[in-house]
C-alpha angles and dihedrals in degrees: 000000000000089000091053091050091048093050091047091049092049092048091050091049092050091052091048092051095040097061116317142301125267130203131182128220113199139190130169097277106017143024139191129222117213122189131186136209115249090262090059099256116133114267107174142000120188132169121224136193119193091348096306127108104258123158135012120001125185132174129189134205116237090264091059098255117131116263096183142349130188147108134273126210114197092338098313131101112256136175125003117353127184126197127189131193123229091270089060095250119140113254100223093185093062100029119086146084116323132198125183090352097307130105106243101171141011120252113285109252 
């Protein structure tokens, strides 16, 4: 039993160092996937329904600042999306209103 725990711990540590750890939060109809940077800081949180991105999605830079925030509908970006660069400045070329995965308008000022 101790050997099994040691092997599981080493495997978990290797995954954490190799590129982040993921966990899944589930309910009857929906679930969320949360991933972390190798240093343990949160990297991404995305909601899913029936295996497709559907709902809020957020991603953070390594320093903890938001990289993007928006919603998916059946796997495609929809509604208002905001993107930030590593300095924390809004990326106006990528941010805007999305429909069926495509940017259709800039952010309203």
